C-alpha positions in Angstrom: 49.0 20.5 31.4 51.2 19.0 28.6 54.3 16.6 29.4 56.8 14.3 27.9 56.3 10.6 28.2 59.5 8.9 28.9 60.4 6.0 26.2 60.5 2.6 28.2 63.8 0.9 28.5 63.1 -2.1 26.3 61.6 0.1 23.5 64.4 2.7 24.1 67.2 0.0 23.3 65.3 -1.0 20.0 65.1 2.4 18.8 68.8 3.2 19.5 69.7 0.4 17.6 67.4 1.3 14.6 68.5 5.2 14.8 72.1 4.1 14.8 71.4 1.9 11.8 69.6 4.6 9.9 70.8 8.1 10.7 74.6 8.9 11.0 73.8 12.3 12.4 72.3 10.3 15.5 75.4 8.6 16.1 77.0 11.9 16.2 74.9 13.4 18.9 74.1 10.5 21.1 77.3 10.0 22.9 77.5 13.5 23.8 73.8 13.9 25.0 74.5 11.6 27.9 76.5 14.0 29.8 75.1 17.3 28.5 71.5 16.5 28.9 70.6 12.9 30.2 72.9 12.9 33.3 71.2 16.2 34.2 67.6 14.5 34.6 67.0 15.3 30.9 65.8 13.4 27.8 67.8 10.1 26.6 69.3 10.6 23.2 66.6 8.2 21.8 64.3 10.5 22.9 65.8 13.7 21.7 66.1 12.0 18.3 62.4 10.8 18.4 61.3 14.4 19.0 63.7 15.5 16.1 62.0 13.1 13.8 58.5 13.9 14.7 59.4 17.8 14.3 60.7 16.9 10.6 57.7 15.0 9.8 55.4 18.1 10.8 57.7 20.5 9.1 57.2 18.8 5.8 53.7 19.8 5.5 54.1 23.4 7.3 53.1 26.1 5.1 55.7 28.4 6.6 58.5 26.3 8.4 60.4 29.0 10.3 57.2 30.3 11.8 56.2 26.7 12.5 59.3 26.1 14.4 59.1 29.1 16.5 55.4 28.3 17.5 56.9 24.7 18.6 59.5 26.2 21.0 56.8 27.3 23.6 55.0 24.0 23.4 58.2 22.3 23.7 59.1 24.3 26.7 55.9 23.4 28.4 56.1 19.8 27.5 59.4 19.4 28.8 58.5 20.8 32.3 57.0 17.5 33.2 58.5 14.0 32.4 56.0 11.1 33.0 58.3 8.1 33.7 55.7 5.1 33.7 52.2 4.0 32.9 51.4 4.7 36.6 52.1 8.4 35.5 54.7 8.9 38.0 56.4 12.0 36.9 59.4 14.3 37.4 58.9 18.0 37.7 61.7 20.0 36.0 62.8 23.7 36.2 62.2 26.1 33.5 66.1 26.1 33.0 66.1 22.2 32.4 63.3 22.3 30.0 64.9 25.1 28.0 68.2 23.0 27.8 66.1 20.0 26.5 64.6 22.3 24.0 68.0 23.4 23.1 69.5 20.0 22.4 66.2 19.1 20.3 66.4 22.2 18.0 70.2 22.2 17.7 69.9 18.4 16.7 67.2 19.1 14.1 69.4 21.9 12.8 72.3 19.5 12.6 70.2 17.1 10.6 69.2 19.8 8.2 72.7 20.9 7.6 73.3 17.3 6.0 71.7 18.9 2.7 73.8 18.3 -0.5 76.6 21.0 -0.8 76.5 21.3 -4.5 73.7 24.1 -4.2 72.5 26.4 -1.4 70.9 24.9 1.6 67.2 25.4 0.9 66.6 25.5 4.8 68.8 28.5 5.8 66.0 30.6 7.0 64.8 27.8 9.2 68.3 27.0 10.5 68.8 30.7 11.0 65.6 30.9 13.2 66.4 27.9 15.1 70.1 29.6 16.0 68.4 32.8 16.9 65.9 30.9 19.3 68.5 28.9 21.1 71.0 31.8 21.7 67.9 33.8 23.2 68.0 31.1 25.8 71.6 31.0 27.0 74.3 32.0 24.5 77.1 30.2 26.5 74.9 26.7 27.0 74.1 26.8 23.3 77.7 27.0 22.1 78.7 24.2 24.6 76.0 22.0 23.1 77.0 23.0 19.5 80.6 22.4 20.5 79.7 19.0 21.9 77.7 18.0 18.8 80.4 19.3 16.3 83.2 17.0 18.5 80.8 14.1 18.1 80.7 14.5 14.3 84.4 14.9 14.1 84.9 11.8 15.9 82.4 9.6 13.8 84.3 11.1 10.8 87.5 10.3 12.2 86.4 6.6 12.7 85.3 6.7 9.2 81.4 7.2 9.5 80.3 10.2 7.4 76.9 11.8 7.2 75.6 11.1 3.6 74.4 14.3 2.1 70.6 14.4 1.8 67.6 16.6 2.7 65.6 15.2 5.5 62.7 17.4 4.5 62.2 16.1 1.1 60.8 12.8 0.3 62.2 13.0 -3.3 66.0 13.6 -2.0 67.5 10.3 -1.3 70.8 10.0 0.3 73.7 9.4 -2.5 74.8 5.9 -2.8 78.2 5.3 -1.8 80.4 3.9 -4.5 80.9 0.5 -2.6 77.3 0.0 -2.8 76.6 0.9 -6.4 77.2 -3.1 -7.7 74.7 -4.0 -4.7 72.4 -1.5 -6.1 72.5 -2.5 -9.5 71.9 -6.4 -8.5 69.0 -5.3 -6.4 67.4 -3.2 -9.3 67.8 -6.4 -11.5 66.0 -8.6 -8.9 63.2 -5.9 -8.3 62.8 -5.6 -12.3 62.0 -9.2 -12.4 59.5 -9.3 -10.0 57.9 -6.2 -10.9 57.7 -6.9 -14.7 56.2 -10.4 -13.9 53.4 -8.6 -11.8 52.8 -6.0 -14.1 52.6 -8.1 -17.0 50.3 -10.6 -15.5 46.6 -9.5 -16.3 44.3 -8.5 -13.4 47.4 -8.3 -10.9 47.3 -4.6 -10.5 44.6 -2.5 -9.4 42.9 -0.1 -12.1 43.0 2.6 -9.4 46.7 2.8 -10.0 49.0 3.3 -13.3 52.0 1.2 -13.9 54.1 4.3 -13.5 52.9 4.5 -9.9 53.9 0.6 -9.3 57.5 0.9 -11.0 58.1 4.1 -9.1 57.6 2.2 -5.8 60.3 -0.3 -6.9 62.7 2.5 -8.2 62.5 4.3 -5.0 63.1 1.3 -2.7 66.0 0.4 -4.9 67.4 3.7 -4.0 67.3 3.3 -0.3 70.6 2.3 1.2 69.0 0.5 4.0 67.1 -1.7 1.7 70.1 -2.2 -0.7 71.8 -3.6 2.5 68.9 -5.8 3.6 68.6 -7.4 0.4 72.0 -9.0 1.0 70.7 -10.6 4.3 70.0 -14.3 3.3 68.5 -17.0 5.0 69.0 -20.8 4.5 65.3 -21.4 5.6 63.9 -20.1 2.2 65.1 -21.5 -0.9 64.8 -19.7 -4.5 62.3 -22.1 -6.4 61.3 -19.9 -9.5 59.2 -21.6 -12.1 61.2 -22.8 -15.1 59.0 -20.8 -17.5 59.6 -17.4 -16.2 61.2 -15.0 -18.4 64.5 -13.0 -17.7 64.9 -14.6 -14.1 68.7 -15.0 -14.3 69.7 -12.8 -11.6 66.3 -13.6 -9.6 67.1 -17.3 -9.7 70.3 -16.9 -7.6 70.3 -18.0 -4.0 72.1 -15.3 -2.5 69.6 -12.4 -1.8 66.8 -11.8 0.7 63.8 -13.4 -1.1 61.8 -13.0 2.1 61.9 -9.0 1.8 61.0 -9.1 -1.8 57.7 -11.1 -0.8 57.1 -8.9 2.2 57.3 -5.7 -0.2 54.8 -7.4 -2.5 52.6 -8.4 0.3 52.7 -4.6 1.8 51.6 -3.5 -1.9 48.5 -6.0 -1.3 47.7 -4.4 2.0 47.7 -0.9 -0.1 45.7 -2.4 -2.6 47.9 -1.8 -5.5 48.5 -5.5 -5.9 45.0 -7.4 -6.2 45.9 -11.2 -6.3 45.6 -13.5 -3.4 48.6 -14.8 -1.7 48.0 -18.2 -3.3 47.8 -16.6 -6.7 51.0 -14.6 -6.0 52.8 -17.9 -4.9 51.8 -19.9 -7.8 52.7 -17.1 -10.2 56.3 -17.3 -9.2 57.3 -20.5 -7.2 57.3 -24.5 -7.3 56.9 -24.9 -3.7 54.6 -22.9 -0.9 55.6 -19.5 0.2 52.6 -17.8 1.0 53.2 -17.1 4.7 55.9 -14.4 3.2 53.1 -12.4 1.5 50.8 -12.3 4.5 50.7 -9.1 6.8 50.9 -10.9 10.3 54.1 -12.5 9.0 55.6 -9.5 7.5 55.2 -7.4 10.6 56.8 -9.9 12.8 60.0 -7.7 11.8 63.5 -8.8 13.0 62.5 -12.4 13.2 63.1 -15.5 10.9 59.4 -15.1 9.7 60.1 -11.6 8.0 62.7 -10.4 5.6 62.4 -6.8 7.1 64.7 -5.7 9.7 62.9 -3.3 11.9 60.1 -1.2 12.5 61.8 1.7 10.9 62.2 -0.2 7.5 58.7 -1.3 7.7 57.3 2.1 7.9 59.8 3.4 5.2 58.4 0.4 2.7 54.8 1.5 3.5 55.5 5.3 3.4 57.2 4.7 -0.2 54.2 2.9 -1.3 51.7 5.4 -0.1 53.7 8.2 -1.8 52.7 6.7 -5.4 49.0 5.9 -4.7 46.3 8.3 -5.9 44.5 8.0 -2.7 47.2 9.5 -0.6 47.2 12.8 -2.4 50.1 15.1 -3.5 52.4 16.4 -1.1 54.2 20.8 -1.8 73.4 34.0 5.7 73.8 33.0 9.3 77.0 32.7 11.6 77.5 28.9 11.8 77.3 27.4 14.8 77.2 23.8 13.9 79.7 22.2 11.2 78.4 22.8 7.6 
């Protein structure tokens, strides 16, 4: 029998912080989920959102997304009938109605995230959203409207507090959240810093693998500089690491300043070593740029110590984001292909 494995308290706290920093839709629903789902013995907000993110990843490669989500409903119903709460396999058996409520919470949260698409053109997921509405209304129209109303209220509260959901398409890797005006200057500065390091690497003979084109390489840096979380993290500095660039390096003006997250830049290069696109050793990379030793920040075992002073990467979510963007531009990774509104549009 299928079951849902409860997320442990320590990991749940960590994920809640990550989701809050990276997904405004999560902030809209997390406070209301406690009363409509968690307190009734259901899923925690972080568990609902983890399920949403899992479904989104699977939807990206589904040939018919509306059919996929319809098939998932039955699987989720069975899965949520039993919650395993610890490694000893202690479990909670739940009623069919409780499991259906959990399915409704997850699917409506997914629909709410899909509604964040830019409104300058028709939403490409209307068929999928319509299918979700139809499925949840078949369960219990009154409860469906109560959950949707709670989600809408959560979004209204966030907007009143000044936290808006940035327009983006969660199912399209090429669609990035629009960069807010207040971050544009920081974005341009991040681009200048990334340009210096990427140009130096690309212009060094034998630094990039012949399995990749320079376009692949530069596209990685371009995509990273369009990520809001990366732009913000580039402003996190550490007094423990000094910018000691060699004097003979060209065009290093912005990159020679001491007020950006150098560790993050070196971590990104280190992750490109992990993927095989950068071929130099950590010692060779260090001597290419610096007058002192910074090799540890190119090394995977240090990079993965996210959230510590050994890594410039904030959390596991950011680490996976960087790896995902690198993978998208490697040849080995392959190529990737009117409803009555319940939730706010």
